[in-house]
C-alpha positions in Angstrom: 6.1 -19.7 -16.1 4.3 -17.6 -13.5 5.7 -14.4 -14.9 4.6 -15.3 -18.4 1.0 -15.6 -17.1 1.2 -12.2 -15.3 1.3 -9.9 -18.3 -1.1 -7.1 -17.2 -1.7 -5.7 -20.7 -4.2 -8.3 -21.7 -7.7 -6.9 -22.2 -9.3 -10.4 -21.8 -10.4 -9.9 -18.2 -9.2 -8.9 -14.8 -8.0 -12.3 -13.8 -4.4 -11.6 -14.4 -4.5 -8.3 -12.5 -6.4 -9.8 -9.7 -3.9 -12.7 -9.5 -1.0 -10.3 -9.4 -2.8 -8.2 -6.7 -3.5 -11.3 -4.7 0.1 -12.4 -4.8 1.2 -8.9 -3.8 -1.4 -8.8 -1.0 -0.2 -12.2 0.3 3.4 -11.0 0.4 2.2 -7.9 2.1 0.4 -9.9 4.7 3.5 -12.0 5.4 5.5 -8.7 5.9 2.9 -7.2 8.2 2.8 -10.4 10.3 6.6 -10.4 10.4 6.6 -6.8 11.6 4.0 -7.7 14.2 6.0 -10.6 15.5 9.4 -9.0 15.3 8.8 -5.3 15.6 11.7 -4.5 18.0 14.1 -6.2 15.6 12.6 -4.6 12.5 12.5 -1.1 14.0 16.1 -1.4 15.2 17.2 -2.6 11.8 15.3 -0.1 9.8 15.3 3.0 11.9 17.6 2.5 14.8 17.2 3.3 18.4 15.8 6.8 17.8 12.6 5.2 16.6 12.2 2.7 19.5 8.9 4.4 20.6 7.3 3.4 17.2 7.7 -0.3 17.8 4.0 -0.8 18.7 2.9 1.1 15.6 5.4 -0.4 13.1 2.7 -2.7 11.7 0.7 0.4 10.6 3.6 1.4 8.4 3.9 -2.1 7.0 0.2 -2.3 6.3 0.2 1.1 4.6 3.1 -0.1 2.3 1.3 -3.4 1.6 -1.9 -1.6 0.6 -0.1 0.9 -1.6 1.7 -2.0 -3.3 -1.6 -3.7 -4.1 -3.0 -0.4 -5.3 0.1 0.1 -7.6 -0.3 -3.4 -9.1 -4.0 -2.7 -9.8 -3.2 0.7 -11.2 -0.5 -0.7 -13.5 -3.0 -3.3 -14.8 -5.5 -0.6 -15.6 -2.9 1.7 -17.3 -1.6 -1.3 -19.3 -5.1 -1.8 -20.6 -5.3 1.9 -21.6 -7.7 3.1 -18.9 -7.4 6.8 -18.2 -10.0 6.7 -15.5 -7.6 4.8 -13.2 -5.1 7.6 -13.3 -7.9 10.2 -12.6 -9.0 8.0 -9.7 -5.4 8.0 -8.3 -5.2 11.8 -8.6 -8.5 11.9 -6.7 -7.0 9.8 -4.0 -3.9 12.1 -3.8 -6.3 15.1 -3.4 -8.3 13.3 -0.8 -5.1 12.4 1.2 -3.8 16.0 1.1 -7.2 17.3 2.1 -7.4 14.8 5.0 -4.0 15.7 6.2 -4.6 19.5 5.9 -8.0 19.4 7.5 -7.7 16.5 9.9 -5.4 15.8 12.9 -1.8 15.8 11.8 -0.1 16.4 15.1 2.1 13.4 14.8 3.7 11.1 12.2 1.4 8.3 13.4 -1.7 10.4 12.6 -0.5 11.2 9.1 0.4 7.5 8.5 -3.0 6.4 9.7 -4.6 8.9 7.3 -2.4 7.4 4.5 -3.5 3.9 5.6 -7.2 4.8 5.3 -6.6 6.4 1.9 -4.7 3.3 0.7 -7.5 1.1 1.9 -10.0 3.2 0.0 -7.9 3.2 -3.1 -7.6 -0.6 -3.1 
C-alpha cells in the first residue's frame, strides 16, 4: 500500500514527494551511519585494499550519495508534475559543480567529492 501512496505525479500538494524524500533520506542516514561504524569492512568490500587510506573519509562518499538520492526523488516529483524549472535548476547545479571543481581546489579525489557534497546539499 505504501507504493500506491507514493505516486509522484499528483498535483495535489508536495506531501507525497516530501514523504518519498523523507524515506529516501532515512535510508541514506542508515547507510551513512553503517559506513561510519563499519568503514574498514565497507571500504574493503567495495574498493579493496588499494582504497584503505580512504576509510576515514568513506562517510563523505555515502553522504554525497544519500543527498543526491534525495535530490533525485525531489527532481522526479517535480518532473512528474510537469515542472520545467526543476530541470533548469538541476542544470544550474551541474554548472555550479563544474565551475567549483574547475576554479576550486581539486588536487585530490576527496576535494572533488567534498565539492560534490556541498553542491548536493545545496540542490536538496
